[in-house]
KOLLOTI-335143 format. One record per atom (N, C-alpha, C): residue number from 1; residue in three letters; atom name; x, y negated, z negated. Coordinates in steps of 0.05 Angstrom, whole numbers. Layout:
N
+-----+--------+-------+--------+--------+--------+
! num ! residu ! atome !     xx !     yy !     zz !
+-----+--------+-------+--------+--------+--------+
! NUM !    ALA !    CA !      X !      Y !      Z !
...
+-----+--------+-------+--------+--------+--------+
END
This chain:
82
+-----+--------+-------+--------+--------+--------+
! num ! residu ! atome !     xx !     yy !     zz !
+-----+--------+-------+--------+--------+--------+
!   1 !    MET !     N !   -968 !   3508 !   -283 !
!   1 !    MET !    CA !   -954 !   3488 !   -273 !
!   1 !    MET !     C !   -964 !   3491 !   -239 !
!   2 !    ARG !     N !   -965 !   3510 !   -231 !
!   2 !    ARG !    CA !   -975 !   3514 !   -200 !
!   2 !    ARG !     C !   -997 !   3498 !   -194 !
!   3 !    HIS !     N !  -1015 !   3500 !   -212 !
!   3 !    HIS !    CA !  -1037 !   3487 !   -209 !
!   3 !    HIS !     C !  -1036 !   3454 !   -204 !
!   4 !    ILE !     N !  -1020 !   3444 !   -221 !
!   4 !    ILE !    CA !  -1011 !   3414 !   -219 !
!   4 !    ILE !     C !   -995 !   3408 !   -194 !
!   5 !    VAL !     N !   -977 !   3427 !   -185 !
!   5 !    VAL !    CA !   -967 !   3422 !   -157 !
!   5 !    VAL !     C !   -985 !   3422 !   -138 !
!   6 !    ASN !     N !  -1004 !   3443 !   -136 !
!   6 !    ASN !    CA !  -1026 !   3444 !   -116 !
!   6 !    ASN !     C !  -1042 !   3423 !   -117 !
!   7 !    TYR !     N !  -1052 !   3410 !   -145 !
!   7 !    TYR !    CA !  -1065 !   3384 !   -146 !
!   7 !    TYR !     C !  -1053 !   3363 !   -130 !
!   8 !    LEU !     N !  -1025 !   3358 !   -139 !
!   8 !    LEU !    CA !  -1013 !   3333 !   -131 !
!   8 !    LEU !     C !  -1007 !   3333 !   -105 !
!   9 !    PHE !     N !  -1003 !   3358 !    -90 !
!   9 !    PHE !    CA !   -997 !   3362 !    -61 !
!   9 !    PHE !     C !  -1023 !   3352 !    -45 !
!  10 !    ARG !     N !  -1047 !   3362 !    -59 !
!  10 !    ARG !    CA !  -1073 !   3350 !    -45 !
!  10 !    ARG !     C !  -1082 !   3322 !    -46 !
!  11 !    VAL !     N !  -1073 !   3312 !    -68 !
!  11 !    VAL !    CA !  -1077 !   3283 !    -69 !
!  11 !    VAL !     C !  -1056 !   3267 !    -54 !
!  12 !    LEU !     N !  -1033 !   3276 !    -50 !
!  12 !    LEU !    CA !  -1013 !   3262 !    -32 !
!  12 !    LEU !     C !  -1022 !   3268 !     -5 !
!  13 !    MET !     N !  -1034 !   3288 !      6 !
!  13 !    MET !    CA !  -1039 !   3294 !     30 !
!  13 !    MET !     C !  -1067 !   3270 !     40 !
!  14 !    SER !     N !  -1088 !   3270 !     17 !
!  14 !    SER !    CA !  -1109 !   3256 !     22 !
!  14 !    SER !     C !  -1097 !   3229 !     26 !
!  15 !    LEU !     N !  -1078 !   3216 !      8 !
!  15 !    LEU !    CA !  -1068 !   3190 !     12 !
!  15 !    LEU !     C !  -1059 !   3183 !     35 !
!  16 !    SER !     N !  -1042 !   3204 !     49 !
!  16 !    SER !    CA !  -1029 !   3202 !     74 !
!  16 !    SER !     C !  -1052 !   3201 !     98 !
!  17 !    GLN !     N !  -1072 !   3217 !    100 !
!  17 !    GLN !    CA !  -1097 !   3209 !    115 !
!  17 !    GLN !     C !  -1114 !   3186 !    110 !
!  18 !    LEU !     N !  -1113 !   3175 !     84 !
!  18 !    LEU !    CA !  -1122 !   3151 !     79 !
!  18 !    LEU !     C !  -1106 !   3128 !     94 !
!  19 !    LEU !     N !  -1081 !   3132 !     90 !
!  19 !    LEU !    CA !  -1066 !   3107 !    103 !
!  19 !    LEU !     C !  -1069 !   3107 !    132 !
!  20 !    ASN !     N !  -1070 !   3134 !    141 !
!  20 !    ASN !    CA !  -1073 !   3141 !    170 !
!  20 !    ASN !     C !  -1095 !   3124 !    179 !
!  21 !    THR !     N !  -1120 !   3126 !    167 !
!  21 !    THR !    CA !  -1143 !   3121 !    173 !
!  21 !    THR !     C !  -1147 !   3091 !    174 !
!  22 !    ILE !     N !  -1137 !   3077 !    153 !
!  22 !    ILE !    CA !  -1136 !   3048 !    148 !
!  22 !    ILE !     C !  -1122 !   3032 !    169 !
!  23 !    LEU !     N !  -1099 !   3048 !    186 !
!  23 !    LEU !    CA !  -1086 !   3039 !    200 !
!  23 !    LEU !     C !  -1092 !   3044 !    230 !
!  24 !    GLY !     N !  -1119 !   3055 !    228 !
!  24 !    GLY !    CA !  -1136 !   3062 !    259 !
!  24 !    GLY !     C !  -1128 !   3090 !    269 !
!  25 !    GLY !     N !  -1117 !   3106 !    253 !
!  25 !    GLY !    CA !  -1114 !   3135 !    264 !
!  25 !    GLY !     C !  -1139 !   3149 !    259 !
!  26 !    ARG !     N !  -1136 !   3173 !    263 !
!  26 !    ARG !    CA !  -1159 !   3194 !    256 !
!  26 !    ARG !     C !  -1160 !   3203 !    230 !
!  27 !    VAL !     N !  -1182 !   3202 !    219 !
!  27 !    VAL !    CA !  -1188 !   3211 !    192 !
!  27 !    VAL !     C !  -1180 !   3241 !    182 !
!  28 !    ASP !     N !  -1171 !   3253 !    197 !
!  28 !    ASP !    CA !  -1165 !   3282 !    190 !
!  28 !    ASP !     C !  -1132 !   3289 !    199 !
!  29 !    HIS !     N !  -1120 !   3265 !    205 !
!  29 !    HIS !    CA !  -1089 !   3267 !    211 !
!  29 !    HIS !     C !  -1079 !   3254 !    188 !
!  30 !    THR !     N !  -1051 !   3262 !    179 !
!  30 !    THR !    CA !  -1034 !   3249 !    164 !
!  30 !    THR !     C !  -1021 !   3227 !    174 !
!  31 !    PHE !     N !  -1011 !   3208 !    162 !
!  31 !    PHE !    CA !   -996 !   3189 !    175 !
!  31 !    PHE !     C !   -973 !   3200 !    186 !
!  32 !    SER !     N !   -958 !   3218 !    170 !
!  32 !    SER !    CA !   -933 !   3228 !    183 !
!  32 !    SER !     C !   -939 !   3246 !    205 !
!  33 !    GLY !     N !   -958 !   3258 !    212 !
!  33 !    GLY !    CA !   -964 !   3269 !    234 !
!  33 !    GLY !     C !   -971 !   3250 !    258 !
!  34 !    ARG !     N !   -977 !   3225 !    254 !
!  34 !    ARG !    CA !   -983 !   3203 !    274 !
!  34 !    ARG !     C !   -955 !   3193 !    281 !
!  35 !    VAL !     N !   -940 !   3188 !    261 !
!  35 !    VAL !    CA !   -914 !   3176 !    266 !
!  35 !    VAL !     C !   -897 !   3197 !    282 !
!  36 !    GLY !     N !   -898 !   3225 !    276 !
!  36 !    GLY !    CA !   -884 !   3242 !    292 !
!  36 !    GLY !     C !   -892 !   3245 !    321 !
!  37 !    ARG !     N !   -919 !   3244 !    323 !
!  37 !    ARG !    CA !   -926 !   3242 !    357 !
!  37 !    ARG !     C !   -920 !   3220 !    367 !
!  38 !    ALA !     N !   -919 !   3193 !    360 !
!  38 !    ALA !    CA !   -914 !   3170 !    365 !
!  38 !    ALA !     C !   -884 !   3173 !    375 !
!  39 !    ALA !     N !   -862 !   3183 !    358 !
!  39 !    ALA !    CA !   -839 !   3184 !    359 !
!  39 !    ALA !     C !   -828 !   3203 !    385 !
!  40 !    GLU !     N !   -848 !   3225 !    388 !
!  40 !    GLU !    CA !   -845 !   3243 !    411 !
!  40 !    GLU !     C !   -851 !   3230 !    433 !
!  41 !    GLU !     N !   -867 !   3211 !    435 !
!  41 !    GLU !    CA !   -882 !   3202 !    456 !
!  41 !    GLU !     C !   -861 !   3181 !    467 !
!  42 !    GLY !     N !   -842 !   3171 !    448 !
!  42 !    GLY !    CA !   -818 !   3151 !    455 !
!  42 !    GLY !     C !   -826 !   3121 !    444 !
!  43 !    LYS !     N !   -847 !   3118 !    427 !
!  43 !    LYS !    CA !   -855 !   3094 !    419 !
!  43 !    LYS !     C !   -832 !   3088 !    397 !
!  44 !    THR !     N !   -824 !   3061 !    402 !
!  44 !    THR !    CA !   -802 !   3051 !    386 !
!  44 !    THR !     C !   -808 !   3051 !    355 !
!  45 !    TRP !     N !   -837 !   3043 !    353 !
!  45 !    TRP !    CA !   -844 !   3041 !    320 !
!  45 !    TRP !     C !   -845 !   3070 !    306 !
!  46 !    GLY !     N !   -855 !   3088 !    327 !
!  46 !    GLY !    CA !   -858 !   3116 !    319 !
!  46 !    GLY !     C !   -827 !   3128 !    310 !
!  47 !    LYS !     N !   -810 !   3119 !    324 !
!  47 !    LYS !    CA !   -782 !   3130 !    320 !
!  47 !    LYS !     C !   -767 !   3116 !    297 !
!  48 !    ILE !     N !   -773 !   3092 !    294 !
!  48 !    ILE !    CA !   -767 !   3076 !    270 !
!  48 !    ILE !     C !   -775 !   3090 !    243 !
!  49 !    MET !     N !   -801 !   3091 !    245 !
!  49 !    MET !    CA !   -818 !   3102 !    219 !
!  49 !    MET !     C !   -811 !   3130 !    216 !
!  50 !    ALA !     N !   -806 !   3150 !    232 !
!  50 !    ALA !    CA !   -801 !   3174 !    232 !
!  50 !    ALA !     C !   -772 !   3175 !    218 !
!  51 !    GLU !     N !   -753 !   3160 !    224 !
!  51 !    GLU !    CA !   -728 !   3159 !    211 !
!  51 !    GLU !     C !   -732 !   3155 !    179 !
!  52 !    ILE !     N !   -749 !   3127 !    175 !
!  52 !    ILE !    CA !   -751 !   3123 !    150 !
!  52 !    ILE !     C !   -765 !   3147 !    132 !
!  53 !    ILE !     N !   -790 !   3152 !    143 !
!  53 !    ILE !    CA !   -803 !   3177 !    129 !
!  53 !    ILE !     C !   -784 !   3205 !    128 !
!  54 !    ASP !     N !   -773 !   3211 !    147 !
!  54 !    ASP !    CA !   -757 !   3235 !    142 !
!  54 !    ASP !     C !   -732 !   3231 !    125 !
!  55 !    THR !     N !   -722 !   3204 !    122 !
!  55 !    THR !    CA !   -701 !   3205 !    101 !
!  55 !    THR !     C !   -717 !   3203 !     73 !
!  56 !    LEU !     N !   -737 !   3194 !     69 !
!  56 !    LEU !    CA !   -753 !   3197 !     46 !
!  56 !    LEU !     C !   -760 !   3226 !     38 !
!  57 !    PHE !     N !   -765 !   3241 !     57 !
!  57 !    PHE !    CA !   -772 !   3269 !     54 !
!  57 !    PHE !     C !   -748 !   3289 !     60 !
!  58 !    PHE !     N !   -725 !   3274 !     50 !
!  58 !    PHE !    CA !   -701 !   3292 !     63 !
!  58 !    PHE !     C !   -700 !   3326 !     53 !
!  59 !    PHE !     N !   -719 !   3332 !     31 !
!  59 !    PHE !    CA !   -719 !   3359 !     28 !
!  59 !    PHE !     C !   -739 !   3371 !     47 !
!  60 !    ASP !     N !   -751 !   3361 !     69 !
!  60 !    ASP !    CA !   -763 !   3373 !     85 !
!  60 !    ASP !     C !   -755 !   3363 !    112 !
!  61 !    PRO !     N !   -735 !   3377 !    128 !
!  61 !    PRO !    CA !   -722 !   3369 !    150 !
!  61 !    PRO !     C !   -743 !   3366 !    173 !
!  62 !    ASP !     N !   -740 !   3345 !    188 !
!  62 !    ASP !    CA !   -760 !   3338 !    211 !
!  62 !    ASP !     C !   -789 !   3338 !    203 !
!  63 !    HIS !     N !   -791 !   3323 !    178 !
!  63 !    HIS !    CA !   -822 !   3327 !    168 !
!  63 !    HIS !     C !   -841 !   3315 !    185 !
!  64 !    CYS !     N !   -837 !   3287 !    199 !
!  64 !    CYS !    CA !   -857 !   3281 !    214 !
!  64 !    CYS !     C !   -862 !   3296 !    240 !
!  65 !    TYR !     N !   -840 !   3306 !    255 !
!  65 !    TYR !    CA !   -845 !   3325 !    278 !
!  65 !    TYR !     C !   -864 !   3351 !    268 !
!  66 !    ARG !     N !   -855 !   3359 !    246 !
!  66 !    ARG !    CA !   -867 !   3385 !    242 !
!  66 !    ARG !     C !   -899 !   3380 !    228 !
!  67 !    SER !     N !   -901 !   3357 !    225 !
!  67 !    SER !    CA !   -930 !   3348 !    215 !
!  67 !    SER !     C !   -949 !   3340 !    236 !
!  68 !    ILE !     N !   -941 !   3341 !    259 !
!  68 !    ILE !    CA !   -962 !   3336 !    282 !
!  68 !    ILE !     C !   -977 !   3361 !    282 !
!  69 !    GLU !     N !  -1005 !   3355 !    292 !
!  69 !    GLU !    CA !  -1024 !   3376 !    289 !
!  69 !    GLU !     C !  -1028 !   3380 !    318 !
!  70 !    ARG !     N !  -1013 !   3400 !    329 !
!  70 !    ARG !    CA !  -1012 !   3406 !    357 !
!  70 !    ARG !     C !  -1041 !   3420 !    367 !
!  71 !    ASP !     N !  -1057 !   3433 !    343 !
!  71 !    ASP !    CA !  -1077 !   3446 !    357 !
!  71 !    ASP !     C !  -1103 !   3428 !    357 !
!  72 !    GLU !     N !  -1100 !   3402 !    347 !
!  72 !    GLU !    CA !  -1126 !   3382 !    352 !
!  72 !    GLU !     C !  -1130 !   3373 !    378 !
!  73 !    LEU !     N !  -1154 !   3369 !    378 !
!  73 !    LEU !    CA !  -1163 !   3354 !    406 !
!  73 !    LEU !     C !  -1153 !   3326 !    410 !
!  74 !    LYS !     N !  -1150 !   3313 !    430 !
!  74 !    LYS !    CA !  -1143 !   3290 !    435 !
!  74 !    LYS !     C !  -1168 !   3272 !    439 !
!  75 !    GLU !     N !  -1191 !   3281 !    438 !
!  75 !    GLU !    CA !  -1218 !   3267 !    446 !
!  75 !    GLU !     C !  -1224 !   3250 !    418 !
!  76 !    PRO !     N !  -1238 !   3232 !    424 !
!  76 !    PRO !    CA !  -1247 !   3213 !    398 !
!  76 !    PRO !     C !  -1261 !   3230 !    378 !
!  77 !    LEU !     N !  -1257 !   3221 !    356 !
!  77 !    LEU !    CA !  -1275 !   3238 !    332 !
!  77 !    LEU !     C !  -1303 !   3238 !    335 !
!  78 !    HIS !     N !  -1312 !   3219 !    342 !
!  78 !    HIS !    CA !  -1341 !   3219 !    346 !
!  78 !    HIS !     C !  -1350 !   3236 !    369 !
!  79 !    GLU !     N !  -1332 !   3244 !    388 !
!  79 !    GLU !    CA !  -1338 !   3265 !    410 !
!  79 !    GLU !     C !  -1335 !   3290 !    399 !
!  80 !    VAL !     N !  -1315 !   3295 !    379 !
!  80 !    VAL !    CA !  -1313 !   3322 !    369 !
!  80 !    VAL !     C !  -1329 !   3328 !    348 !
!  81 !    TRP !     N !  -1343 !   3306 !    336 !
!  81 !    TRP !    CA !  -1361 !   3313 !    307 !
!  81 !    TRP !     C !  -1394 !   3313 !    323 !
!  82 !    LYS !     N !  -1398 !   3313 !    347 !
!  82 !    LYS !    CA !  -1427 !   3318 !    351 !
!  82 !    LYS !     C !  -1438 !   3339 !    351 !
+-----+--------+-------+--------+--------+--------+
END
């Protein structure tokens, strides 16, 4: 059972990264983290989306805020991957 849960977690994580990439974000960040960062920066769309996503993830309080990858550089990926 644990293998199935781990597998599903990885699939959901990759889908979130794919959504973020399709919407113009970095390929290695999740959509929740992007929304969390936008909400933290005071962007209206981020605040609205964070409210929606955090409601859906009721079992994970402050999901978007906690999904922000603070250790990531803010450089464009093509600069990071050189």
